[in-house]
C-alpha positions as CSV (number, residue, x, y, z in Angstrom):
1,M,87.5,154.9,19.6
2,S,91.2,154.4,19.4
3,I,93.8,152.6,17.8
4,N,97.4,151.7,18.8
5,L,100.1,151.5,16.1
6,T,103.7,150.0,16.7
7,L,106.1,151.5,14.4
8,E,109.8,152.2,13.8
9,I,111.3,155.5,14.8
10,Q,112.2,156.2,11.3
11,E,108.5,155.3,10.1
12,V,107.3,158.0,12.6
13,E,109.6,160.8,11.7
14,A,108.5,159.6,8.1
15,V,105.1,159.9,8.8
16,V,105.8,163.3,10.5
17,A,107.8,164.7,7.8
18,G,104.7,163.6,5.4
19,L,102.2,165.0,7.6
20,R,104.5,168.7,7.6
21,K,103.8,168.9,4.2
22,L,100.4,169.7,4.7
23,P,99.5,172.7,6.3
24,M,100.4,173.7,9.8
25,E,96.7,174.5,10.9
26,L,95.7,171.1,9.9
27,I,98.1,168.9,11.4
28,E,99.5,170.8,14.3
29,E,97.5,169.0,16.9
30,L,98.0,165.4,15.3
31,V,102.1,166.1,15.6
32,N,102.0,167.2,19.2
33,K,99.9,164.2,20.2
34,I,102.5,161.9,18.4
35,K,105.4,163.8,20.1
36,I,103.5,163.6,23.2
37,Q,103.0,159.9,23.2
38,A,106.7,159.0,21.3
39,I,109.3,161.4,23.3
40,P,108.7,159.2,26.8
41,Q,108.6,155.9,24.9
42,V,112.2,156.8,23.3
43,Q,113.3,158.0,26.3
44,E,112.5,155.2,28.4
45,Q,114.1,152.7,25.6
46,A,117.0,154.9,26.2
47,L,117.3,154.3,29.2
48,A,116.9,150.8,29.2
49,A,119.5,150.3,26.8
50,Q,121.7,152.7,29.1
51,A,120.9,150.0,32.1
52,A,121.5,146.7,30.1
53,A,124.9,148.4,29.1
54,Q,125.9,149.3,32.2
55,T,124.9,145.9,33.6
56,A,127.0,144.0,30.9
57,A,130.1,145.9,31.3
58,E,129.9,145.7,35.3
59,T,129.0,142.1,35.2
60,A,132.3,141.6,32.4
61,S,134.3,143.3,34.9
62,T,133.3,141.2,37.7
63,E,134.3,138.1,35.9
64,T,137.7,136.1,36.8
65,P,139.8,135.4,33.5
66,A,139.9,131.4,33.3
67,E,143.0,129.8,34.3
68,P,145.4,129.2,31.3
69,T,146.3,125.5,31.2
70,A,149.6,124.0,30.8
71,P,150.3,122.5,27.3
72,A,150.8,119.0,27.5
73,D,154.3,117.9,27.8
74,P,155.1,116.3,24.4
75,T,157.5,113.7,25.7
76,P,155.7,110.0,26.0
77,A,155.6,108.8,29.3
78,A,158.4,105.9,30.6
């Protein structure tokens, strides 16, 4: 039986830091398991963020600026 958890990176780091206070022979396998699962997820999210930033930059550079509007003529029409 397994349990899936969703944790923020800081929360995982806190759990691992707490585990590291225990003797290494008790926690080594668990810490390695966490790393094996966490590292690809963090890398995937980083790549997705980079792709999104690149897409946003490309979109911003291809947008044409709006034409400036001329100020209204303050003189009344006759």
